[in-house]
C-alpha positions, 0 to 999 in steps of 0.5 A: 467452470476451471478454477482459472475461469473463476478467478478470471471471471472473479476479477474481470468483474472487481475490475470492471468496478472502478474505486479510487481511493478517494471517491466513496461513493465508488468504493462503496459500489467496490465494496458492495461487488466484493463482498458479493462474491466473497459471499459467493466462493466462502458461503459467508457474507462479510462483517461491513466496517464501512468500506471494510470487509472483514470474514472471522471463523472460529475463536482463537484468531491465527491467521489473517488474510489482508488484501484492498479493493481501492486502487489509485486509478480515477474513474473512467480508467475503463475508458482509455485502460479497458480490460482485456485478456489476451495472449496471456496477459491480462491487463486493466486499471487496479487488476495488478494492485491489487484485484486479482490478489483479492480474488486469489484470496476467496478460491485460496480459501474456498479450498480449504476444508477447515477455516477455524482460525482465518481471518480476511480483511479487505480493506478500502483505503489502502492507496492513500494510506489506510487511516481509516482502517489502520486500527481494524487491521492493527485489530484483526492480526493481534495474537495471529502467528502469520499475517500473509498479504496479497499485495502484488509479487515484485519482479518475477514472482519474488514476495514482498521481504522487506519494506520501508516505513513511510512519512509525509510531512507538508512543511509551510512558510509564512513571511510577507508579501510587497511588490517585487517591483517597488519595494520586494527589500519590504517582503519576506519571500516565503518561497525563498525560504521553501527553498533553503529547506528544502536544501535543509530536509533532503540532506536528512536523506542517509542512502546507507542506512537505506533511508529517502528524505525526497521534496515533491510538490512545491506551491508558492505565492500569489501573482508574479509580481508579488512576493511571495506571502506564503507556500508549503512543498512536500516532503517523501520518508522513506526508511528501512531502521524505526530509529531512521525514521524516529531521526527525521522526524525529529529534524523535520520538527526542528526547522528553524527558519532562515529569512528573517520575519520568517516561521515555519510549520510541518505538519504529518508525519510516520504513516507506515513502520518498516517491515523488516525482513526479520519479520518474513524470514520464518514464514518466508522459508516455510513457503519456499519450502511448501513451493517445493512439494507442490512442484512451483517454481523457486521462490524468490525475495525482495525488499522494496521501497513501497509500503502496504497495509502488511507494514502495521501488521510487522510493526504489531510484532505480527509475522508478515508475509507480503507479494503472495498476490499476482505475477505481472507488472506496471502497478499504477501504470499505463502497462499494469498487468497480469499474467493468468498461468500463474494466478493457478500456482500463486493459489495453491501456494496460499492455499498449502501455506494457510493450511500448513500453518492452521496444522 
């Protein structure tokens, strides 16, 4: 088989082994599969940390290659979005984000004669914020000269050189129930308190500094004729700057109730620090030079709002380059797809970049 055929076969095997982050049985099954494929391609079995897979070669760590095998797609998605390859386009749940990237990492490393200093980590909970793998990611990155993240590319194959930091909060209001028709004045309306707080929270955004603060899901009350005694809403925060993450965190924790008799509870906090352009600049320039030397299409860069495990490696001071995975689009959406003809050249770029970093 050709390199492309092998990569396609590995992606198909991974995509057809569904792995929603929130399903431990499915994720464990996916980890078993990725471990088997990785052992076959690399000639070495990974160390298992739950459903996270770690390969390490040599003593002194130099390069961390990072990816994840969990997806946002629930079990049964293959019934409505089956794996397919037609007209040079691969489709299937999780193919772009980021099972193609996992396969590319395995084949890129398999093409190297010397892996001394390389660590490969494939995590299992990235799509839900990496609660169980963050420590392993940071420990694996410590001391490395570079972290290369196989998340899918940005539009047109651009590498992701900046990512916003992410914070997530829940704002809960506690009031007092009363009959909405007979004596509403005896109640303390938690829904109304939440409405006041949502306006306050949304006003914390600062578009000029790249900060968004978005109230998202809301829930309050029990029945349509009862003053709500409790409720909550979620808040999604994205910040390009670390000091903005600090500012918004302090403001969230300082929220005060507006209605007499209401109380507030704020939980959550920072999930991922920002990945600033300074963390990726040298690596991106190196990748551009290598791509030109290989005769590949010129590399572009992109700043994106979504986070990845690369935020964690950048957060501890490791130079980090993201978006080295597949070219395509539609992550998390019905039109998720990979451009098949770009798989070999992106894999070759990764191989050359790792070789250069080890050299």
